[in-house]
Backbone as a chain_set.jsonl record, in Angstrom:
{"seq": "XXXXXXXXXXXXXXXXXXXXXXXXXXXXXXXXXXXXXXXXXXXXXXXXXXXXXXXXXXXXXXXXXXXXXXXXXXXXXXXXXXXXXXXXXXXXXXXXXXXXXXXXXXX", "coords": {"N": [[-6.727, -20.379, 17.347], [-5.031, -17.317, 17.576], [-4.51, -14.737, 15.418], [-1.881, -12.446, 15.131], [-1.823, -10.419, 12.882], [-2.703, -8.253, 10.136], [-4.395, -8.104, 7.02], [-4.328, -6.068, 5.007], [-6.127, -4.429, 1.625], [-5.485, -1.721, -0.619], [-6.8, -0.38, -3.63], [-6.594, 1.262, -6.743], [-7.503, 2.754, -9.633], [-5.293, 2.518, -12.584], [-3.184, 4.939, -14.882], [-3.723, 5.558, -18.359], [-1.639, 3.841, -20.956], [0.621, 2.255, -18.648], [2.787, -0.588, -18.584], [1.646, -2.179, -16.49], [-0.836, -1.853, -17.058], [-1.689, -3.792, -19.606], [-1.975, -5.828, -18.037], [-3.329, -5.673, -15.295], [-6.486, -3.757, -14.56], [-6.025, -2.069, -13.02], [-4.337, -0.671, -10.038], [-2.822, -2.52, -7.35], [-2.286, -1.896, -3.947], [-1.007, -4.117, -1.164], [-0.736, -4.822, 2.132], [0.818, -6.311, 5.58], [-0.089, -5.899, 8.855], [0.876, -5.214, 11.858], [-1.058, -5.504, 14.617], [-1.433, -4.416, 17.086], [0.596, -2.534, 16.792], [0.364, -1.336, 14.49], [1.828, -1.098, 12.328], [3.232, -1.737, 9.389], [4.087, -4.526, 8.149], [4.957, -6.497, 5.99], [4.618, -5.21, 2.674], [2.906, -5.343, -0.324], [2.864, -4.862, -4.274], [0.958, -3.869, -7.551], [2.628, -3.115, -9.393], [4.56, -3.55, -12.651], [6.989, -4.626, -13.057], [10.026, -6.255, -10.676], [11.242, -5.263, -9.097], [10.063, -2.273, -9.133], [8.297, -3.113, -8.02], [9.765, -4.347, -5.603], [10.235, -1.998, -4.823], [8.825, -0.545, -3.655], [7.58, -1.781, -1.887], [9.898, -1.779, 0.312], [10.021, 0.984, 0.731], [7.109, 1.282, 1.787], [7.394, -0.509, 4.249], [7.692, -1.017, 7.934], [6.774, 1.611, 8.193], [3.962, 2.937, 10.687], [0.543, 2.635, 10.593], [-1.138, 3.639, 12.653], [0.093, 6.039, 12.833], [-0.822, 7.552, 11.013], [-1.083, 8.606, 7.568], [0.577, 10.264, 6.214], [3.274, 10.049, 6.426], [4.09, 7.8, 4.428], [2.54, 8.503, 2.62], [4.236, 10.905, 1.743], [6.605, 9.405, 1.208], [5.948, 8.186, -1.099], [5.489, 9.745, -3.001], [8.032, 11.659, -2.772], [10.012, 9.697, -3.608], [9.102, 7.802, -5.6], [9.25, 7.244, -8.441], [7.146, 7.753, -11.552], [5.175, 6.691, -13.865], [2.443, 5.73, -12.32], [2.494, 7.069, -10.406], [0.075, 8.848, -8.914], [-1.271, 6.983, -8.984], [-0.407, 4.909, -7.064], [-0.372, 6.974, -4.909], [-3.32, 7.116, -4.182], [-4.259, 4.18, -4.044], [-2.759, 3.71, -1.256], [-4.198, 5.542, 0.219], [-6.742, 4.846, 0.268], [-6.046, 1.844, 0.69], [-5.825, 2.554, 3.536], [-8.038, 4.275, 4.34], [-9.73, 1.766, 4.374], [-7.777, 0.312, 6.353], [-8.293, 2.193, 8.854], [-11.546, 1.174, 9.189], [-11.244, -0.979, 9.894], [-9.999, -1.455, 12.306], [-10.5, -1.019, 14.292], [-12.27, -3.477, 14.936], [-11.711, -5.562, 14.518], [-9.222, -7.618, 17.402]], "CA": [[-5.44, -19.901, 17.557], [-5.212, -15.419, 16.9], [-3.378, -13.986, 14.736], [-1.432, -11.104, 15.756], [-1.616, -9.426, 12.064], [-3.889, -7.869, 9.709], [-4.229, -8.27, 5.884], [-5.498, -4.802, 4.243], [-5.629, -3.869, 0.661], [-6.082, -1.074, -1.101], [-7.19, -0.492, -4.912], [-6.601, 2.536, -7.32], [-7.069, 2.793, -11.526], [-3.628, 2.524, -13.592], [-3.165, 5.282, -16.015], [-2.669, 4.784, -19.757], [0.298, 3.711, -21.42], [1.313, 1.572, -18.275], [3.273, -1.793, -18.598], [0.942, -3.352, -16.026], [-2.166, -2.028, -17.861], [-1.913, -4.703, -20.189], [-2.443, -6.528, -17.049], [-4.426, -5.061, -14.719], [-6.383, -1.958, -15.081], [-6.067, -1.632, -11.276], [-3.252, -1.202, -9.628], [-3.217, -2.737, -5.561], [-1.145, -2.767, -2.696], [-1.511, -5.194, -0.143], [0.458, -4.714, 3.231], [0.59, -6.893, 6.493], [0.337, -4.83, 9.639], [0.689, -5.515, 13.425], [-2.543, -5.224, 15.023], [-1.343, -3.863, 18.479], [1.355, -0.997, 16.969], [-0.144, -0.706, 13.225], [3.151, -1.658, 11.907], [3.772, -2.267, 8.019], [5.351, -5.781, 8.417], [5.293, -6.345, 4.868], [3.683, -4.782, 1.406], [3.478, -5.468, -1.837], [1.565, -3.975, -5.173], [0.595, -4.87, -8.718], [3.465, -3.186, -10.654], [4.629, -4.824, -13.438], [8.623, -4.871, -12.955], [9.708, -6.983, -9.562], [12.07, -4.034, -9.511], [9.185, -1.363, -8.598], [7.397, -3.925, -6.848], [10.248, -4.383, -4.206], [10.969, -0.693, -4.308], [7.209, -0.215, -3.082], [7.801, -2.627, -0.759], [10.301, -1.191, 0.938], [8.893, 2.573, 1.057], [6.377, 1.181, 3.637], [7.802, -1.686, 5.61], [8.229, 0.404, 8.793], [6.002, 2.932, 8.544], [2.73, 3.011, 11.395], [-0.569, 3.381, 10.511], [-1.293, 4.956, 13.767], [0.441, 7.356, 12.918], [-1.739, 8.46, 9.739], [-0.562, 8.163, 6.422], [0.958, 11.432, 5.495], [4.642, 9.711, 6.246], [4.164, 7.16, 3.349], [2.343, 8.697, 1.154], [5.047, 11.419, 1.556], [7.519, 8.68, 0.881], [5.799, 7.704, -2.412], [5.445, 11.035, -3.243], [9.28, 12.118, -3.309], [11.07, 8.5, -4.12], [8.705, 6.679, -6.699], [8.926, 8.723, -10.191], [6.933, 6.939, -12.62], [3.697, 7.223, -14.097], [1.957, 5.401, -11.677], [2.516, 7.536, -8.487], [-1.192, 9.339, -8.482], [-2.376, 5.385, -8.455], [-0.171, 4.203, -5.706], [-1.053, 7.435, -3.669], [-4.762, 6.522, -3.983], [-4.401, 2.755, -3.112], [-2.608, 3.934, -0.152], [-5.118, 6.298, 0.651], [-7.679, 3.396, 0.098], [-5.627, 1.384, 1.979], [-5.836, 3.784, 4.621], [-9.525, 4.16, 5.023], [-9.524, -0.071, 5.333], [-7.298, -0.008, 7.845], [-9.444, 2.766, 9.502], [-13.033, 1.233, 9.439], [-11.247, -2.676, 10.423], [-8.965, -1.289, 13.67], [-11.562, -1.365, 15.743], [-13.525, -4.365, 14.696], [-10.404, -6.885, 14.975], [-8.428, -7.473, 18.184]], "C": [[-5.596, -18.232, 17.073], [-3.724, -15.574, 16.481], [-2.816, -12.283, 15.107], [-1.473, -9.647, 14.569], [-2.984, -9.186, 11.189], [-3.441, -7.815, 8.483], [-5.045, -7.138, 5.634], [-4.866, -4.794, 2.892], [-6.457, -2.709, 0.053], [-6.155, -1.295, -2.786], [-6.989, 1.07, -5.606], [-6.762, 2.385, -9.51], [-5.751, 2.909, -11.685], [-4.01, 3.654, -14.773], [-3.337, 4.709, -17.456], [-1.341, 4.928, -20.181], [1.227, 3.204, -19.971], [1.578, 0.198, -18.8], [1.99, -2.864, -17.852], [-0.84, -2.816, -16.321], [-2.395, -2.997, -18.375], [-2.69, -5.488, -19.461], [-3.288, -6.872, -16.502], [-5.128, -3.862, -15.139], [-6.72, -1.76, -13.491], [-5.297, -2.108, -10.672], [-3.569, -1.414, -7.21], [-1.975, -3.022, -5.182], [-1.705, -3.186, -1.121], [-0.04, -5.016, 1.069], [-0.053, -5.425, 4.502], [0.735, -6.048, 7.579], [-0.079, -5.335, 11.013], [-0.197, -5.138, 13.774], [-2.452, -4.996, 15.865], [-0.251, -2.444, 17.697], [0.829, -0.396, 15.712], [1.276, -0.709, 12.512], [3.286, -2.186, 10.596], [4.877, -3.18, 8.514], [5.677, -5.67, 7.183], [3.895, -5.562, 3.911], [3.918, -5.265, 0.25], [2.094, -5.004, -2.81], [1.604, -4.861, -6.69], [1.23, -3.926, -9.718], [3.742, -3.767, -11.575], [6.243, -5.064, -13.395], [8.784, -5.434, -10.671], [10.527, -5.473, -8.675], [11.246, -3.106, -8.543], [8.549, -1.944, -7.681], [7.791, -3.733, -5.144], [10.64, -2.79, -3.721], [9.715, -0.148, -3.074], [7.402, -0.301, -2.462], [8.504, -1.855, 0.649], [10.195, 0.138, 1.539], [8.113, 2.141, 2.231], [6.708, 0.526, 4.084], [8.202, -0.466, 6.673], [7.374, 1.144, 9.098], [4.499, 2.405, 9.457], [1.517, 3.421, 11.019], [-1.247, 4.191, 11.236], [-1.229, 6.029, 14.354], [-0.426, 8.454, 11.546], [-1.027, 7.972, 8.876], [-0.545, 9.117, 5.367], [2.546, 11.018, 5.1], [4.88, 8.811, 4.929], [3.592, 7.657, 2.663], [3.366, 10.266, 0.64], [6.153, 10.893, 0.55], [7.944, 8.479, -0.902], [6.324, 8.753, -3.729], [6.451, 11.562, -3.849], [10.057, 10.907, -4.182], [10.099, 8.044, -4.981], [8.865, 8.085, -8.232], [8.908, 7.949, -11.336], [5.03, 7.335, -12.678], [2.469, 5.969, -12.784], [1.983, 5.94, -10.022], [0.962, 8.097, -8.562], [-1.776, 7.737, -8.648], [-1.936, 4.867, -7.229], [-0.23, 5.399, -4.333], [-2.812, 6.996, -3.37], [-5.29, 5.271, -3.665], [-3.948, 2.881, -2.403], [-3.386, 4.824, 0.266], [-6.1, 5.608, 1.093], [-7.395, 2.078, 1.129], [-6.153, 1.339, 3.285], [-6.863, 3.717, 5.494], [-9.918, 2.611, 5.249], [-8.889, -0.033, 6.529], [-8.179, 0.688, 8.971], [-10.85, 2.526, 10.452], [-12.121, -0.925, 9.779], [-10.104, -2.487, 12.007], [-9.874, -1.847, 14.517], [-12.479, -2.732, 15.791], [-12.807, -5.937, 15.46], [-9.257, -6.609, 16.006], [-7.979, -8.831, 18.696]], "O": [[-6.36, -18.013, 16.132], [-2.635, -16.053, 16.797], [-3.471, -11.253, 15.272], [-1.305, -8.461, 14.851], [-4.065, -9.729, 11.418], [-2.248, -7.537, 8.361], [-6.238, -7.102, 5.933], [-3.67, -5.004, 2.687], [-7.683, -2.615, 0.111], [-5.618, -2.299, -3.254], [-7.267, 2.034, -4.891], [-5.969, 1.89, -10.312], [-5.085, 3.458, -10.807], [-4.952, 3.428, -15.533], [-3.115, 3.522, -17.696], [-0.389, 5.675, -19.955], [2.4, 3.576, -19.936], [0.675, -0.293, -19.477], [1.517, -3.892, -18.335], [-1.827, -3.368, -15.835], [-3.383, -3.55, -17.892], [-3.794, -5.891, -19.829], [-4.008, -7.851, -16.702], [-4.626, -3.034, -15.898], [-7.756, -1.267, -13.045], [-5.129, -3.311, -10.475], [-4.142, -0.793, -6.315], [-1.058, -3.752, -5.557], [-2.5, -2.699, -0.317], [1.173, -5.072, 0.872], [-1.26, -5.299, 4.711], [1.705, -5.297, 7.472], [-1.194, -5.796, 11.257], [-0.459, -4.071, 13.219], [-3.568, -5.197, 16.345], [-0.446, -1.328, 18.18], [0.758, 0.831, 15.631], [1.45, 0.453, 12.145], [3.515, -3.394, 10.657], [5.978, -2.948, 9.014], [6.587, -4.885, 6.916], [2.72, -5.397, 4.237], [5.031, -5.587, -0.167], [0.918, -4.84, -2.485], [2.048, -5.983, -6.934], [0.664, -3.776, -10.801], [3.158, -4.851, -11.597], [6.518, -6.116, -13.974], [8.034, -5.123, -9.746], [10.076, -4.921, -7.671], [11.547, -3.056, -7.351], [8.236, -1.413, -6.616], [7.172, -3.389, -4.137], [11.153, -2.439, -2.658], [9.827, 0.441, -1.999], [7.622, 0.688, -1.764], [7.924, -1.478, 1.667], [10.28, 0.329, 2.752], [8.329, 2.492, 3.391], [6.204, 0.768, 5.181], [8.772, 0.6, 6.441], [7.138, 1.399, 10.278], [3.888, 1.475, 8.931], [1.314, 4.633, 11.084], [-1.848, 5.193, 10.849], [-1.692, 6.679, 15.291], [-0.495, 9.669, 11.361], [-0.312, 7.0, 9.122], [-1.104, 9.138, 4.27], [3.101, 11.344, 4.05], [5.908, 9.083, 4.31], [4.013, 7.383, 1.54], [3.306, 10.707, -0.508], [6.569, 11.454, -0.464], [8.953, 8.511, -1.607], [7.029, 8.681, -4.736], [6.379, 11.958, -5.012], [10.614, 11.139, -5.255], [10.941, 7.334, -5.531], [8.618, 9.233, -8.6], [9.852, 7.526, -12.003], [4.167, 7.883, -11.991], [1.435, 5.758, -13.418], [1.65, 5.441, -8.947], [0.42, 7.257, -7.844], [-2.944, 7.556, -8.304], [-2.715, 4.429, -6.383], [-0.171, 5.073, -3.147], [-3.253, 6.609, -2.288], [-6.4, 5.088, -3.165], [-4.351, 1.899, -1.78], [-2.942, 4.919, 1.41], [-6.408, 5.684, 2.283], [-8.114, 1.526, 1.962], [-6.715, 0.453, 3.927], [-6.924, 3.38, 6.676], [-10.415, 2.293, 6.329], [-9.41, -0.317, 7.607], [-8.717, 0.03, 9.862], [-11.25, 3.016, 11.508], [-12.854, -1.914, 9.791], [-9.581, -3.447, 12.574], [-9.926, -2.858, 15.218], [-13.313, -2.921, 16.677], [-13.101, -6.797, 16.291], [-8.438, -5.712, 15.807], [-7.109, -8.907, 19.564]]}, "num_chains": 1, "name": "protein.A"}
């Protein structure tokens, strides 16, 4: 059976003083991406609160990685105001690198 989606993860170090730092050393963003169109179908991250995880999920869903990473980065930088902003940005950039490296390999 062929799958139409790709699971990708991006990682970044968390800053000191964050609640999630006591559980994780790094922040991870994962997405499920439609292989044909590059659209983020679902997303999750390792922020400490459900509210934070759901907020990031809602920001990322529906974005098209084929169009690049600028729109999702701008959404995070504009609407997320917390200590993890830089870590979220770094994890998203890492995720995009994984997407770029993988998209040609999987059909």
